[in-house]
C-alpha positions as CSV (number, residue, x, y, z in Angstrom):
1,M,0.0,0.0,0.0
2,P,1.4,3.4,-0.9
3,D,2.7,5.8,1.8
4,I,-0.4,8.1,1.9
5,D,-3.2,8.2,4.4
6,A,-6.6,7.0,3.5
7,L,-8.4,10.4,3.4
8,E,-5.7,11.9,1.2
9,L,-5.8,8.9,-1.1
10,D,-9.6,9.1,-1.4
11,A,-9.4,12.8,-2.2
12,L,-6.6,12.2,-4.8
13,W,-8.6,9.3,-6.3
14,E,-11.7,11.4,-6.7
15,E,-9.9,14.4,-8.2
16,F,-7.9,12.2,-10.6
17,H,-11.0,10.5,-11.9
18,R,-12.9,13.9,-12.1
19,L,-10.1,15.3,-14.3
20,V,-9.3,12.2,-16.3
21,N,-12.7,12.2,-18.1
22,M,-11.7,9.7,-20.8
23,T,-12.5,6.0,-20.3
24,S,-9.6,3.5,-20.6
25,Q,-10.9,2.5,-24.0
26,E,-11.1,6.1,-25.2
27,L,-7.6,6.9,-23.9
28,S,-6.1,3.7,-25.4
29,A,-7.6,4.5,-28.8
30,W,-6.3,8.1,-28.6
31,L,-2.8,7.0,-27.7
32,R,-2.8,4.6,-30.6
33,T,-4.0,7.3,-33.0
34,E,-1.4,9.8,-31.7
35,A,1.4,7.3,-32.1
36,A,0.5,6.3,-35.6
37,S,2.6,7.7,-38.4
38,E,3.6,6.9,-41.9
39,N,7.1,5.9,-40.9
40,A,6.4,3.8,-37.8
41,E,3.6,2.6,-35.7
42,Q,4.1,1.4,-32.2
43,L,2.6,-1.8,-30.9
44,P,-0.8,-0.9,-29.4
45,E,0.2,-1.7,-25.9
46,H,3.1,0.7,-26.1
47,A,1.5,3.5,-28.1
48,G,1.6,7.1,-26.7
49,T,3.7,8.7,-24.1
50,A,5.0,7.0,-21.0
51,T,2.7,9.2,-18.9
52,G,-0.3,8.4,-21.1
53,Q,0.4,4.7,-20.7
54,H,0.8,5.1,-16.9
55,V,-2.6,7.0,-16.7
56,L,-4.1,4.2,-18.8
57,G,-2.7,1.6,-16.3
58,I,-4.1,3.6,-13.4
59,L,-7.6,3.7,-15.0
60,R,-7.5,-0.1,-15.1
61,K,-6.6,-0.5,-11.4
62,R,-8.6,-0.6,-8.2
63,R,-7.6,1.9,-5.6
64,T,-6.2,-0.8,-3.4
65,D,-3.7,-1.8,-6.1
66,L,-2.1,1.6,-6.5
67,T,1.7,1.9,-6.2
68,D,3.8,4.8,-5.0
69,D,4.6,5.5,-8.7
70,D,0.9,5.6,-9.5
71,I,0.3,8.1,-6.7
72,K,3.1,10.4,-8.1
73,V,1.6,10.2,-11.6
74,M,-1.9,10.9,-10.2
75,Y,-0.6,14.1,-8.4
76,A,1.2,15.2,-11.5
77,I,-1.9,14.7,-13.7
78,V,-4.1,16.6,-11.2
79,D,-1.6,19.5,-11.1
80,T,-1.0,19.6,-14.9
81,V,-4.6,19.2,-16.1
82,G,-5.7,21.6,-13.3
83,A,-3.3,24.2,-14.5
84,Q,-3.9,23.8,-18.2
85,R,-7.7,23.4,-17.9
86,R,-8.7,26.0,-15.4
87,D,-12.5,26.6,-15.0
88,D,-12.2,29.9,-16.8
89,L,-10.7,28.4,-19.9
90,E,-13.2,27.4,-22.6
91,P,-11.9,25.3,-25.5
92,Q,-11.8,27.2,-28.8
93,A,-11.6,26.1,-32.4
94,G,-8.0,26.0,-33.6
95,D,-6.7,24.9,-30.2
96,A,-6.0,21.4,-31.3
97,A,-2.5,21.1,-29.9
98,W,-3.7,22.1,-26.4
99,R,-6.6,19.6,-26.6
100,H,-4.3,16.8,-27.9
101,R,-1.8,17.4,-25.1
102,L,-4.6,17.1,-22.5
103,M,-6.1,14.1,-24.2
104,S,-2.7,12.3,-24.0
105,L,-3.1,12.7,-20.2
106,G,-6.7,11.4,-20.3
107,H,-8.6,14.7,-20.2
108,D,-10.7,15.7,-23.2
109,P,-11.6,19.4,-22.7
110,L,-14.5,19.1,-25.3
111,K,-16.1,16.2,-23.5
112,P,-19.2,17.4,-21.6
113,P,-19.2,16.8,-17.9
114,E,-21.3,13.9,-16.7
């Protein structure tokens, strides 16, 4: 079990899953799409960035199976997505690079909240 108290872990888990609004299937498909190119295509299980793959792994885990590395990545995702996707930022047409960066972390800014 990671070195974090239960209340803090619960709060992190909830915030991570609030910000990571893509399902594991959506993120996996996106990472494969982003990694595809004319010159080389990675194997599907290795497609995308290391961080994107780690987020995908976390989405497939239960809270009790998290490692210390998972916790570090979850904090980094919460900080990064929170900073890049403040509540006052609305997605705009032509902002594809910004959206794609966030989607590689599991957050689609154009996806309506549930």
